C-alpha positions, -999 to +999 in steps of 0.1 A: +392+620-363+367+639-384+374+644-421+354+665-445+352+661-483+333+684-506+314+667-534+328+663-569+322+689-597+288+694-613+278+711-645+262+737-624+296+744-607+311+749-641+283+772-653+284+793-621+249+784-611+237+788-575+229+752-566+217+754-530+196+723-526+192+718-563+200+681-568+227+684-595+245+652-604+283+649-608+296+655-642+323+633-658+351+654-641+332+651-608+331+613-611+369+612-618+374+636-588+354+612-566+375+583-577+407+602-571+397+612-536+385+577-529+420+564-538+436+591-516+415+580-486+417+542-492+444+537-465+428+560-440+406+543-414+370+554-418+344+539-395+314+557-407+304+582-435+278+609-431+265+622-464+243+650-476+212+635-493+219+656-524+231+633-552+264+651-558+275+644-523+259+610-520+276+597-552+309+610-540+304+592-507+295+560-525+327+562-545+348+567-514+330+539-497+341+514-523+374+511-503+358+510-468+324+492-471+310+511-440+276+524-433+267+557-451+243+577-431+223+603-450+216+634-429+196+663-442+212+686-417+244+686-438+228+694-471+236+727-487+219+759-477+185+765-492+190+794-516+153+799-522+145+819-553+182+823-561+184+786-568+193+780-604+204+815-611+239+824-622+262+841-597+271+866-624+235+877-627+230+885-590+236+921-582+255+934-551+223+949-539+205+916-542+233+898-523+231+925-496+193+922-493+194+884-495+219+883-466+198+906-445+164+892-454+168+856-467+133+845-456+119+872-480+135+850-508+122+817-493+158+810-484+176+798-453+197+823-434+233+818-426+223+816-389+197+789-398+224+769-417+249+773-389+224+760-363+214+731-385+250+721-392+263+726-356+234+705-342+246+677-365+282+681-356+276+682-318+262+647-321+294+633-336+322+656-323+330+634-293+328+601-311+358+577-308+351+567-344+369+579-375+343+599-393+340+612-429+315+639-437+307+643-475+289+675-481+290+710-495+310+742-494+284+761-473+284+733-447+322+733-446+323+770-438+298+766-410+315+736-394+349+753-398+335+784-380+321+763-352+353+742-347+375+773-348+352+795-327+347+820-355+316+842-361+294+841-391+311+874-402+346+858-402+360+847-436+367+810-440+390+793-463+373+778-494+371+741-501+375+728-537+355+700-552+367+667-536+392+684-514+399+667-481+399+688-449+403+679-412+378+691-387+391+673-357 
């Protein structure tokens, strides 16, 4: 079994800021969300937790781990997409033209492409997908979308269901 949990809420989430790899901490609501999801998972067998190194994911994984006391492995391959120069900007300030150009030419903006993110995330997932352990991944929305595409044989152009802060999803 492989479970996925997105990190708790941050002030950047509330303000509509593109976080990418910005190391935004959980806000008060995010901490409460992490405690709630930890309680929801307390009776689920978890053998190992993989966490993004970004503090919002790591703190969420630590809260969940209070009920499991297992090893948390930090893996940079499951940190959020590098948004380059868009990092820290508000989504509402980004034009449709910029989004289109960013999607076509992410490296022009010192950002990671969707293909780069997909390859990085799938390389991680391939190492754990056949494990006989119960695994929890604590990460980000962009990572969720890439792993969902991989596990459901979808292309990068296919739409993927969203994941809310501290929502639990099954990958396998």
